[in-house]
C-alpha positions in Angstrom: -0.1 0.0 0.0 1.3 3.4 -0.6 2.4 5.7 2.1 1.7 9.0 0.7 -1.2 10.1 -1.6 -1.2 13.5 -3.3 -4.4 15.2 -4.4 -3.9 17.4 -7.1 -5.5 20.9 -7.3 -6.0 23.4 -9.9 -3.2 25.4 -8.3 -0.8 22.5 -9.1 1.6 23.4 -11.8 4.5 21.5 -13.4 6.9 20.8 -10.7 4.7 21.3 -7.7 2.3 18.9 -6.1 -1.3 19.4 -4.7 -2.0 18.5 -1.2 0.0 15.5 0.2 -1.1 13.2 3.1 0.2 10.3 4.9 -2.3 7.6 4.2 -1.9 6.2 7.8 -3.3 9.3 8.9 -6.5 9.3 6.7 -9.5 8.1 8.5 -12.1 8.6 6.1 -13.0 10.2 2.5 -16.6 10.9 1.9 -18.6 13.2 -0.3 -21.1 15.6 1.1 -22.8 17.0 -2.0 -22.4 16.7 -5.6 -19.4 19.3 -5.7 -17.8 19.0 -2.0 -15.9 16.1 -0.5 -14.1 15.6 2.6 -10.7 14.0 3.7 -10.5 13.4 7.4 -6.9 13.0 8.3 -4.5 13.7 11.3 -7.5 15.2 13.5 -8.5 17.7 10.7 -11.1 18.1 8.2 -9.9 19.1 4.7 -13.0 20.1 2.5 -12.4 20.2 -1.2 -14.5 21.8 -3.8 -14.8 20.0 -7.3 -16.0 20.9 -10.5 -19.7 20.2 -11.5 -21.0 17.0 -9.9 -17.4 15.7 -9.5 -17.2 15.0 -5.8 -18.4 11.3 -6.0 -16.0 10.5 -8.8 -13.2 12.3 -6.7 -13.8 10.2 -3.7 -14.0 7.0 -5.9 -10.8 7.8 -7.4 -9.1 8.6 -4.1 -10.3 5.3 -2.5 -9.1 3.3 -5.5 -5.8 5.1 -5.2 -5.8 4.1 -1.4 -6.8 0.5 -2.1 -3.9 0.0 -4.7 -1.4 -2.5 -3.6 2.2 -3.0 -4.8 2.5 0.7 -5.6 5.4 3.1 -4.9 5.9 5.0 -1.7 4.0 8.0 -2.9 1.4 8.3 -5.5 -1.0 10.8 -7.0 -4.8 10.5 -7.3 -5.7 10.1 -10.9 -9.2 11.9 -11.5 -11.4 11.6 -14.6 -10.6 14.4 -17.2 -14.1 16.0 -16.3 -13.2 16.4 -12.6 -10.9 19.4 -11.4 -10.4 20.5 -7.8 -10.8 24.1 -7.1 -7.8 25.7 -5.3 -6.8 24.4 -2.1 -9.2 23.0 0.6 -10.5 24.4 3.8 -9.1 23.1 6.8 -10.5 22.8 10.1 
């Protein structure tokens, strides 16, 4: 299983990454609406906003990346081309 997972954002540019999580600290990934999903990690709540109706697909892509076995130490989530993440998450 991968140790670090990166969720790309629209602010991500070549040579920089999105938001990286230690997978051991992720306790849940859920979508709360058609355009919002939450990553619970390290006793914090990271709320992400997606493109139109992209939250369910984003959560599916994240869960697929988390479940992948035999992968490298770090991996980026691969979203369908129709899904983009707006800027950076709100952290509480």
